[in-house]
ZADO-1210 file (C-alpha; in nm, 4 decimals, padded with zeros to 6 digits):
<atoms>
<atom x="04.3556" y="-03.5825" z="-07.7226" code="MET" pos="1"/>
<atom x="04.5053" y="-03.5739" z="-08.0777" code="THR" pos="2"/>
<atom x="04.7328" y="-03.3066" z="-08.2329" code="ASP" pos="3"/>
<atom x="04.8296" y="-03.3047" z="-08.6176" code="THR" pos="4"/>
<atom x="05.1891" y="-03.2097" z="-08.7053" code="ILE" pos="5"/>
<atom x="05.3030" y="-03.1351" z="-09.0799" code="SER" pos="6"/>
<atom x="05.6552" y="-03.2424" z="-09.1878" code="MET" pos="7"/>
<atom x="05.8585" y="-03.1401" z="-09.4944" code="MET" pos="8"/>
<atom x="06.0816" y="-03.3992" z="-09.6679" code="ASP" pos="9"/>
<atom x="06.3506" y="-03.3152" z="-09.9334" code="THR" pos="10"/>
<atom x="06.3853" y="-03.5878" z="-10.2150" code="ILE" pos="11"/>
<atom x="06.6658" y="-03.5825" z="-10.4810" code="SER" pos="12"/>
<atom x="06.5852" y="-03.7637" z="-10.8276" code="VAL" pos="13"/>
<atom x="06.8518" y="-03.7775" z="-11.1077" code="PHE" pos="14"/>
<atom x="07.0441" y="-03.5016" z="-10.9514" code="GLY" pos="15"/>
<atom x="06.7406" y="-03.2740" z="-10.9493" code="VAL" pos="16"/>
<atom x="06.6297" y="-03.1705" z="-10.6232" code="THR" pos="17"/>
<atom x="06.2696" y="-03.1058" z="-10.5781" code="ASP" pos="18"/>
<atom x="06.1002" y="-03.0157" z="-10.2691" code="THR" pos="19"/>
<atom x="05.8159" y="-03.2351" z="-10.1855" code="VAL" pos="20"/>
<atom x="05.5908" y="-03.1442" z="-09.9031" code="ILE" pos="21"/>
<atom x="05.4566" y="-03.4548" z="-09.7489" code="ALA" pos="22"/>
<atom x="05.1799" y="-03.4044" z="-09.5049" code="ALA" pos="23"/>
<atom x="05.1648" y="-03.6698" z="-09.2506" code="GLN" pos="24"/>
<atom x="04.9208" y="-03.6768" z="-08.9661" code="ASN" pos="25"/>
<atom x="05.0783" y="-03.7842" z="-08.6480" code="ILE" pos="26"/>
<atom x="04.8395" y="-03.8503" z="-08.3591" code="SER" pos="27"/>
<atom x="04.9678" y="-03.7432" z="-08.0196" code="LEU" pos="28"/>
<atom x="04.7639" y="-03.8374" z="-07.7212" code="HIS" pos="29"/>
<atom x="04.7799" y="-03.5894" z="-07.4249" code="VAL" pos="30"/>
<atom x="04.6663" y="-03.7513" z="-07.1012" code="TYR" pos="31"/>
<atom x="04.4949" y="-03.5264" z="-06.8455" code="PRO" pos="32"/>
<atom x="04.6053" y="-03.5132" z="-06.4764" code="ASN" pos="33"/>
<atom x="04.4890" y="-03.8060" z="-06.2670" code="PRO" pos="34"/>
<atom x="04.1157" y="-03.7764" z="-06.1900" code="VAL" pos="35"/>
<atom x="04.0537" y="-03.6120" z="-05.8576" code="GLU" pos="36"/>
<atom x="03.8210" y="-03.8083" z="-05.6259" code="SER" pos="37"/>
<atom x="03.4754" y="-03.6604" z="-05.5769" code="ASN" pos="38"/>
<atom x="03.4110" y="-03.4653" z="-05.2349" code="PHE" pos="39"/>
<atom x="03.1756" y="-03.6627" z="-05.0078" code="ASP" pos="40"/>
<atom x="02.9111" y="-03.3824" z="-04.9538" code="TRP" pos="41"/>
<atom x="02.6576" y="-03.6273" z="-04.8334" code="VAL" pos="42"/>
<atom x="02.8583" y="-03.7402" z="-04.5319" code="SER" pos="43"/>
<atom x="02.9471" y="-03.3767" z="-04.4455" code="ILE" pos="44"/>
<atom x="02.5803" y="-03.2775" z="-04.4574" code="SER" pos="45"/>
<atom x="02.4845" y="-03.5646" z="-04.2169" code="ILE" pos="46"/>
<atom x="02.7639" y="-03.4687" z="-03.9784" code="LEU" pos="47"/>
<atom x="02.6533" y="-03.1050" z="-03.9862" code="SER" pos="48"/>
<atom x="02.2919" y="-03.1964" z="-03.9106" code="VAL" pos="49"/>
<atom x="02.3983" y="-03.4170" z="-03.6264" code="ALA" pos="50"/>
<atom x="02.6248" y="-03.1461" z="-03.4818" code="PHE" pos="51"/>
<atom x="02.3606" y="-02.8747" z="-03.4868" code="PHE" pos="52"/>
<atom x="02.0949" y="-03.1139" z="-03.3461" code="SER" pos="53"/>
<atom x="02.3274" y="-03.1875" z="-03.0574" code="LEU" pos="54"/>
<atom x="02.4023" y="-02.8200" z="-03.0034" code="LEU" pos="55"/>
<atom x="02.0261" y="-02.7470" z="-03.0023" code="ALA" pos="56"/>
<atom x="01.9608" y="-03.0215" z="-02.7585" code="ALA" pos="57"/>
<atom x="02.2075" y="-02.8696" z="-02.5174" code="ILE" pos="58"/>
<atom x="02.1390" y="-02.4983" z="-02.5739" code="PHE" pos="59"/>
<atom x="01.7568" y="-02.4817" z="-02.5930" code="ILE" pos="60"/>
<atom x="01.7008" y="-02.6417" z="-02.2405" code="PRO" pos="61"/>
<atom x="01.9695" y="-02.4136" z="-02.1026" code="PHE" pos="62"/>
<atom x="01.8123" y="-02.1074" z="-02.2614" code="ALA" pos="63"/>
<atom x="01.4643" y="-02.2064" z="-02.1401" code="GLN" pos="64"/>
<atom x="01.5991" y="-02.2548" z="-01.7835" code="LYS" pos="65"/>
<atom x="01.7628" y="-01.9107" z="-01.7878" code="LYS" pos="66"/>
<atom x="01.4456" y="-01.7550" z="-01.9288" code="TYR" pos="67"/>
<atom x="01.2309" y="-01.9153" z="-01.6522" code="GLU" pos="68"/>
<atom x="01.4823" y="-01.8050" z="-01.3864" code="GLU" pos="69"/>
<atom x="01.4690" y="-01.4468" z="-01.5212" code="ARG" pos="70"/>
<atom x="01.0935" y="-01.4535" z="-01.5408" code="LYS" pos="71"/>
<atom x="01.0642" y="-01.5775" z="-01.1863" code="THR" pos="72"/>
<atom x="01.3157" y="-01.3146" z="-01.0613" code="LYS" pos="73"/>
<atom x="01.1300" y="-01.0342" z="-01.2366" code="GLU" pos="74"/>
<atom x="00.7935" y="-01.1605" z="-01.1029" code="SER" pos="75"/>
<atom x="00.9229" y="-01.1692" z="-00.7511" code="PHE" pos="76"/>
<atom x="01.0735" y="-00.8109" z="-00.7793" code="ARG" pos="77"/>
<atom x="00.7400" y="-00.6954" z="-00.9049" code="LEU" pos="78"/>
<atom x="00.5666" y="-00.8736" z="-00.6165" code="HIS" pos="79"/>
<atom x="00.7876" y="-00.6943" z="-00.3632" code="ILE" pos="80"/>
<atom x="00.7402" y="-00.3513" z="-00.5210" code="LYS" pos="81"/>
<atom x="00.3628" y="-00.4046" z="-00.5436" code="MET" pos="82"/>
<atom x="00.3512" y="-00.5196" z="-00.1806" code="ARG" pos="83"/>
<atom x="00.5303" y="-00.2095" z="-00.0630" code="LEU" pos="84"/>
<atom x="00.3908" y="00.0171" z="-00.3300" code="GLY" pos="85"/>
<atom x="00.1426" y="00.1902" z="-00.0902" code="ASP" pos="86"/>
<atom x="00.4253" y="00.2853" z="00.1383" code="ILE" pos="87"/>
<atom x="00.6311" y="00.4237" z="-00.1486" code="TYR" pos="88"/>
<atom x="00.3296" y="00.6252" z="-00.2800" code="ASN" pos="89"/>
<atom x="00.2613" y="00.7586" z="00.0698" code="PHE" pos="90"/>
<atom x="00.6206" y="00.8604" z="00.1120" code="VAL" pos="91"/>
<atom x="00.6400" y="01.0320" z="-00.2282" code="CYS" pos="92"/>
<atom x="00.2990" y="01.2007" z="-00.2240" code="LEU" pos="93"/>
<atom x="00.1965" y="01.2792" z="00.1371" code="GLU" pos="94"/>
<atom x="00.3290" y="01.6080" z="00.2618" code="LYS" pos="95"/>
<atom x="00.3234" y="01.7700" z="00.6028" code="ILE" pos="96"/>
<atom x="00.1739" y="02.1135" z="00.6877" code="GLU" pos="97"/>
<atom x="00.4338" y="02.3461" z="00.8221" code="TYR" pos="98"/>
<atom x="00.3420" y="02.6571" z="01.0186" code="HIS" pos="99"/>
<atom x="00.5970" y="02.9402" z="01.0033" code="ASP" pos="100"/>
<atom x="00.7197" y="03.0411" z="01.3451" code="LEU" pos="101"/>
<atom x="00.6278" y="03.4041" z="01.3532" code="SER" pos="102"/>
<atom x="00.4940" y="03.6621" z="01.5998" code="ILE" pos="103"/>
<atom x="00.2804" y="03.8257" z="01.3304" code="THR" pos="104"/>
<atom x="-00.0966" y="03.8189" z="01.3458" code="ASN" pos="105"/>
<atom x="-00.1200" y="03.6294" z="01.0215" code="ASP" pos="106"/>
<atom x="00.1579" y="03.3670" z="01.0084" code="PRO" pos="107"/>
<atom x="00.1917" y="03.1741" z="00.6897" code="THR" pos="108"/>
<atom x="00.1870" y="02.7926" z="00.6344" code="SER" pos="109"/>
<atom x="00.2819" y="02.5565" z="00.3563" code="CYS" pos="110"/>
<atom x="00.3203" y="02.1887" z="00.2823" code="THR" pos="111"/>
<atom x="00.6555" y="02.0234" z="00.2844" code="MET" pos="112"/>
<atom x="00.8070" y="01.6874" z="00.2005" code="LYS" pos="113"/>
<atom x="00.8826" y="01.4869" z="00.5198" code="PRO" pos="114"/>
<atom x="01.2683" y="01.5043" z="00.5016" code="VAL" pos="115"/>
<atom x="01.2608" y="01.8820" z="00.4479" code="ALA" pos="116"/>
<atom x="01.0010" y="01.9213" z="00.7109" code="PHE" pos="117"/>
<atom x="01.1901" y="01.7261" z="00.9724" code="ILE" pos="118"/>
<atom x="01.5133" y="01.9243" z="00.9061" code="LYS" pos="119"/>
<atom x="01.3202" y="02.2535" z="00.9500" code="LYS" pos="120"/>
<atom x="01.1515" y="02.1210" z="01.2647" code="LEU" pos="121"/>
<atom x="01.4863" y="02.0278" z="01.4227" code="ASN" pos="122"/>
<atom x="01.6197" y="02.3795" z="01.3539" code="ASP" pos="123"/>
<atom x="01.3038" y="02.5358" z="01.4986" code="ASP" pos="124"/>
<atom x="01.3130" y="02.3284" z="01.8147" code="PHE" pos="125"/>
<atom x="01.6773" y="02.4085" z="01.8703" code="LYS" pos="126"/>
<atom x="01.6205" y="02.7815" z="01.8278" code="ASP" pos="127"/>
<atom x="01.2862" y="02.8236" z="02.0036" code="HIS" pos="128"/>
<atom x="01.2620" y="02.5529" z="02.2691" code="ARG" pos="129"/>
<atom x="01.2767" y="02.8278" z="02.5398" code="ASN" pos="130"/>
<atom x="01.0628" y="03.0764" z="02.3708" code="SER" pos="131"/>
<atom x="00.8023" y="03.2879" z="02.5668" code="VAL" pos="132"/>
<atom x="00.6147" y="03.4160" z="02.2580" code="GLN" pos="133"/>
<atom x="00.2639" y="03.2497" z="02.2473" code="PRO" pos="134"/>
<atom x="00.2511" y="03.2457" z="01.8689" code="ARG" pos="135"/>
<atom x="00.6050" y="03.0894" z="01.8461" code="ILE" pos="136"/>
<atom x="00.5095" y="02.8238" z="02.0967" code="ILE" pos="137"/>
<atom x="00.1748" y="02.7539" z="01.9212" code="PHE" pos="138"/>
<atom x="00.3385" y="02.7117" z="01.5840" code="SER" pos="139"/>
<atom x="00.6115" y="02.4859" z="01.7200" code="LEU" pos="140"/>
<atom x="00.3504" y="02.2637" z="01.8993" code="LEU" pos="141"/>
<atom x="00.1340" y="02.2561" z="01.5839" code="MET" pos="142"/>
<atom x="00.4320" y="02.1380" z="01.3730" code="ASN" pos="143"/>
<atom x="00.5048" y="01.8696" z="01.6362" code="ILE" pos="144"/>
<atom x="00.1512" y="01.7360" z="01.6179" code="GLN" pos="145"/>
<atom x="00.1497" y="01.7489" z="01.2421" code="ASN" pos="146"/>
<atom x="00.4594" y="01.5294" z="01.2117" code="VAL" pos="147"/>
<atom x="00.3122" y="01.2949" z="01.4698" code="MET" pos="148"/>
<atom x="00.0006" y="01.2700" z="01.2517" code="LEU" pos="149"/>
<atom x="00.2188" y="01.1946" z="00.9513" code="TYR" pos="150"/>
<atom x="00.3962" y="00.9247" z="01.1539" code="SER" pos="151"/>
<atom x="00.0545" y="00.7811" z="01.2587" code="TYR" pos="152"/>
<atom x="-00.0596" y="00.7601" z="00.8928" code="LYS" pos="153"/>
<atom x="00.2693" y="00.6039" z="00.7791" code="LEU" pos="154"/>
<atom x="00.2495" y="00.3502" z="01.0635" code="ARG" pos="155"/>
<atom x="-00.0925" y="00.2340" z="00.9484" code="ASN" pos="156"/>
<atom x="00.0317" y="00.2198" z="00.5893" code="THR" pos="157"/>
<atom x="00.3148" y="-00.0091" z="00.6889" code="VAL" pos="158"/>
<atom x="00.0791" y="-00.2310" z="00.8851" code="ARG" pos="159"/>
<atom x="-00.1343" y="-00.2907" z="00.5761" code="ARG" pos="160"/>
<atom x="00.1660" y="-00.4103" z="00.3811" code="ALA" pos="161"/>
<atom x="00.1649" y="-00.7475" z="00.5610" code="ASN" pos="162"/>
<atom x="00.5326" y="-00.7719" z="00.6126" code="LEU" pos="163"/>
<atom x="00.5152" y="-01.1265" z="00.7555" code="ASP" pos="164"/>
<atom x="00.3876" y="-01.2502" z="00.4198" code="GLU" pos="165"/>
<atom x="00.6592" y="-01.0574" z="00.2382" code="LEU" pos="166"/>
<atom x="00.9280" y="-01.2162" z="00.4583" code="THR" pos="167"/>
<atom x="00.7929" y="-01.5656" z="00.3885" code="ASP" pos="168"/>
<atom x="00.7952" y="-01.4983" z="00.0184" code="LYS" pos="169"/>
<atom x="01.1459" y="-01.3670" z="00.0381" code="THR" pos="170"/>
<atom x="01.2617" y="-01.6809" z="00.2148" code="LEU" pos="171"/>
<atom x="01.0808" y="-01.8987" z="-00.0419" code="GLU" pos="172"/>
<atom x="01.2090" y="-01.7144" z="-00.3529" code="HIS" pos="173"/>
<atom x="01.5289" y="-01.5662" z="-00.2142" code="GLY" pos="174"/>
<atom x="01.7479" y="-01.7809" z="-00.4388" code="THR" pos="175"/>
<atom x="01.6099" y="-01.5941" z="-00.7388" code="ASN" pos="176"/>
<atom x="01.7716" y="-01.2694" z="-00.6178" code="LEU" pos="177"/>
<atom x="02.1298" y="-01.1659" z="-00.6111" code="THR" pos="178"/>
<atom x="02.2970" y="-01.1293" z="-00.2679" code="ARG" pos="179"/>
<atom x="02.2808" y="-00.7467" z="-00.3018" code="THR" pos="180"/>
<atom x="01.9037" y="-00.7522" z="-00.3926" code="GLU" pos="181"/>
<atom x="01.8285" y="-00.9978" z="-00.1049" code="LEU" pos="182"/>
<atom x="02.0132" y="-00.7741" z="00.1438" code="ASN" pos="183"/>
<atom x="01.8253" y="-00.4684" z="00.0199" code="ASN" pos="184"/>
<atom x="01.4863" y="-00.6435" z="00.0641" code="VAL" pos="185"/>
<atom x="01.5779" y="-00.7745" z="00.4151" code="TYR" pos="186"/>
<atom x="01.7123" y="-00.4359" z="00.5221" code="THR" pos="187"/>
<atom x="01.4043" y="-00.2423" z="00.4072" code="LEU" pos="188"/>
<atom x="01.1742" y="-00.5049" z="00.5689" code="ALA" pos="189"/>
<atom x="01.3635" y="-00.4847" z="00.8954" code="LEU" pos="190"/>
<atom x="01.3273" y="-00.1016" z="00.9073" code="PHE" pos="191"/>
<atom x="00.9611" y="-00.1230" z="00.8287" code="LEU" pos="192"/>
<atom x="00.8959" y="-00.3827" z="01.0973" code="GLN" pos="193"/>
<atom x="01.0795" y="-00.1796" z="01.3673" code="HIS" pos="194"/>
<atom x="00.9252" y="00.1454" z="01.2573" code="PHE" pos="195"/>
<atom x="00.5750" y="00.0582" z="01.3886" code="VAL" pos="196"/>
<atom x="00.6661" y="-00.0175" z="01.7542" code="PRO" pos="197"/>
<atom x="00.9240" y="00.2544" z="01.7784" code="ILE" pos="198"/>
<atom x="00.6989" y="00.5280" z="01.6467" code="SER" pos="199"/>
<atom x="00.4092" y="00.4020" z="01.8550" code="LEU" pos="200"/>
<atom x="00.5979" y="00.3746" z="02.1785" code="GLN" pos="201"/>
<atom x="00.7608" y="00.7178" z="02.1471" code="ASN" pos="202"/>
<atom x="00.4520" y="00.9125" z="02.0460" code="ASP" pos="203"/>
<atom x="00.3656" y="01.0586" z="02.3895" code="VAL" pos="204"/>
<atom x="00.2561" y="01.3839" z="02.2506" code="PHE" pos="205"/>
<atom x="-00.1115" y="01.2992" z="02.2679" code="TYR" pos="206"/>
<atom x="-00.0665" y="01.4458" z="02.6152" code="GLN" pos="207"/>
<atom x="-00.0295" y="01.7998" z="02.4722" code="ILE" pos="208"/>
<atom x="-00.3348" y="01.9846" z="02.5937" code="LYS" pos="209"/>
<atom x="-00.3186" y="02.3078" z="02.3850" code="SER" pos="210"/>
<atom x="-00.3577" y="02.1261" z="02.0526" code="ILE" pos="211"/>
<atom x="-00.5688" y="01.8220" z="02.0952" code="GLN" pos="212"/>
<atom x="-00.6113" y="01.5230" z="01.8660" code="ARG" pos="213"/>
<atom x="-00.9497" y="01.4468" z="01.7125" code="VAL" pos="214"/>
<atom x="-01.0400" y="01.0834" z="01.6917" code="GLU" pos="215"/>
<atom x="-01.3262" y="00.9089" z="01.5074" code="LYS" pos="216"/>
<atom x="-01.3950" y="00.5418" z="01.5453" code="GLU" pos="217"/>
<atom x="-01.0614" y="00.5009" z="01.7135" code="GLU" pos="218"/>
<atom x="-00.8754" y="00.6657" z="01.4292" code="SER" pos="219"/>
<atom x="-00.6913" y="00.9947" z="01.4456" code="TRP" pos="220"/>
<atom x="-00.8528" y="01.2201" z="01.1921" code="VAL" pos="221"/>
<atom x="-00.7388" y="01.5777" z="01.2842" code="GLY" pos="222"/>
<atom x="-00.6535" y="01.8411" z="01.5365" code="LEU" pos="223"/>
<atom x="-00.8572" y="02.0734" z="01.7511" code="LYS" pos="224"/>
<atom x="-00.7616" y="02.4128" z="01.8937" code="VAL" pos="225"/>
<atom x="-00.9550" y="02.6363" z="02.1255" code="GLU" pos="226"/>
<atom x="-01.0272" y="02.9824" z="01.9898" code="SER" pos="227"/>
<atom x="-00.8763" y="03.1636" z="02.2939" code="ASP" pos="228"/>
<atom x="-00.5559" y="02.9568" z="02.3043" code="LEU" pos="229"/>
<atom x="-00.3187" y="03.2366" z="02.2226" code="LEU" pos="230"/>
<atom x="-00.4373" y="03.4161" z="02.5349" code="GLN" pos="231"/>
<atom x="-00.3724" y="03.1081" z="02.7539" code="ASN" pos="232"/>
<atom x="-00.0071" y="03.1625" z="02.8149" code="GLN" pos="233"/>
<atom x="00.0096" y="02.9201" z="03.1043" code="LYS" pos="234"/>
<atom x="-00.1216" y="02.6292" z="02.8998" code="LEU" pos="235"/>
<atom x="00.1200" y="02.6966" z="02.6143" code="LEU" pos="236"/>
<atom x="00.4096" y="02.7191" z="02.8604" code="ASN" pos="237"/>
<atom x="00.3060" y="02.3948" z="03.0123" code="HIS" pos="238"/>
<atom x="00.3072" y="02.2130" z="02.6789" code="ASP" pos="239"/>
<atom x="00.6432" y="02.3645" z="02.5827" code="LEU" pos="240"/>
<atom x="00.7918" y="02.2393" z="02.9063" code="LEU" pos="241"/>
<atom x="00.6397" y="01.8963" z="02.8369" code="PHE" pos="242"/>
<atom x="00.7943" y="01.9043" z="02.4899" code="LEU" pos="243"/>
<atom x="01.1395" y="01.9828" z="02.6269" code="ASN" pos="244"/>
<atom x="01.1095" y="01.7046" z="02.8882" code="ASP" pos="245"/>
<atom x="01.0302" y="01.4598" z="02.6148" code="ASN" pos="246"/>
<atom x="01.2914" y="01.5636" z="02.3656" code="GLU" pos="247"/>
<atom x="01.4269" y="01.2006" z="02.3494" code="PHE" pos="248"/>
<atom x="01.0828" y="01.0763" z="02.2301" code="HIS" pos="249"/>
<atom x="01.0549" y="01.3545" z="01.9776" code="LEU" pos="250"/>
<atom x="01.3955" y="01.2726" z="01.8294" code="LYS" pos="251"/>
<atom x="01.3057" y="00.8993" z="01.8197" code="ALA" pos="252"/>
<atom x="00.9862" y="00.9542" z="01.6223" code="VAL" pos="253"/>
<atom x="01.1099" y="01.2010" z="01.3676" code="ILE" pos="254"/>
<atom x="01.4489" y="01.0298" z="01.3401" code="GLY" pos="255"/>
<atom x="01.2753" y="00.7029" z="01.2430" code="ASN" pos="256"/>
<atom x="01.0378" y="00.8731" z="01.0014" code="VAL" pos="257"/>
<atom x="01.3330" y="01.0371" z="00.8334" code="ASN" pos="258"/>
<atom x="01.5287" y="00.7147" z="00.8207" code="LEU" pos="259"/>
<atom x="01.2405" y="00.5119" z="00.6821" code="LEU" pos="260"/>
<atom x="01.1453" y="00.7661" z="00.4134" code="VAL" pos="261"/>
<atom x="01.5092" y="00.7612" z="00.2932" code="ASN" pos="262"/>
<atom x="01.5304" y="00.3815" z="00.2881" code="LYS" pos="263"/>
<atom x="01.2106" y="00.3447" z="00.0871" code="VAL" pos="264"/>
<atom x="01.3157" y="00.6032" z="-00.1665" code="ILE" pos="265"/>
<atom x="01.6690" y="00.4370" z="-00.1834" code="ASP" pos="266"/>
<atom x="01.5054" y="00.1051" z="-00.2613" code="TYR" pos="267"/>
<atom x="01.2597" y="00.2307" z="-00.5237" code="TYR" pos="268"/>
<atom x="01.4573" y="00.5326" z="-00.6559" code="GLY" pos="269"/>
<atom x="01.3614" y="00.8890" z="-00.6699" code="GLN" pos="270"/>
<atom x="01.0163" y="00.9528" z="-00.8313" code="PRO" pos="271"/>
<atom x="01.0587" y="00.9686" z="-01.2059" code="GLY" pos="272"/>
<atom x="01.3659" y="00.7463" z="-01.2218" code="GLU" pos="273"/>
</atoms>
């Protein structure tokens, strides 16, 4: 780099001083800072590619494994809920006909969910177990038979669920569930398996004579009542005494129905959730 500087010299000739402007070009070289070395972008790019390739080689198989585990877990959860879906639908949709305990000539009736029905039945039995009113006794016996019919239908629904196959699948795929999920499945399966023999063993109320069970092809399909039943005080009293003598069996059946219904709803959640 070259800069030009102008200089002024003063010359004296024979005592006369003139001013002479002499222009001289002086070249000054300005050297720049030492040259900085070029950044090695090529090497950095290669290292970056290698790093991300290594990261992908580690992360992608890990992500695929987690995805497969989650997929297997969700498939097994769905399998369980489908296997027990008929039981859940029955518990949520099937209601029990309740006959109001009244001495009127035209007592009312309605359908109730099993938990509410069982609570009402317990209260009625406690209050009217020694009643002498034919209509009261009849309605109480009818409600007993209706809850036994519900228990019978629920028992058959549980049988169709093939709990042995569900248990085998749970043992096979149990590692895909959390400890809490696994305990919930085993607990529900245990209640379902025990419900069938307990409800069957304790249903002795087929011996009630005033309200008889109607069977078709070895299946319980309904109830039958004689038209003059309300005038047959002796028969009604006999059945009420039988009911009191078998209170333990009554409590066992309705207690297990109530427990199973609550366990199923706890596992699936309330309808609409």
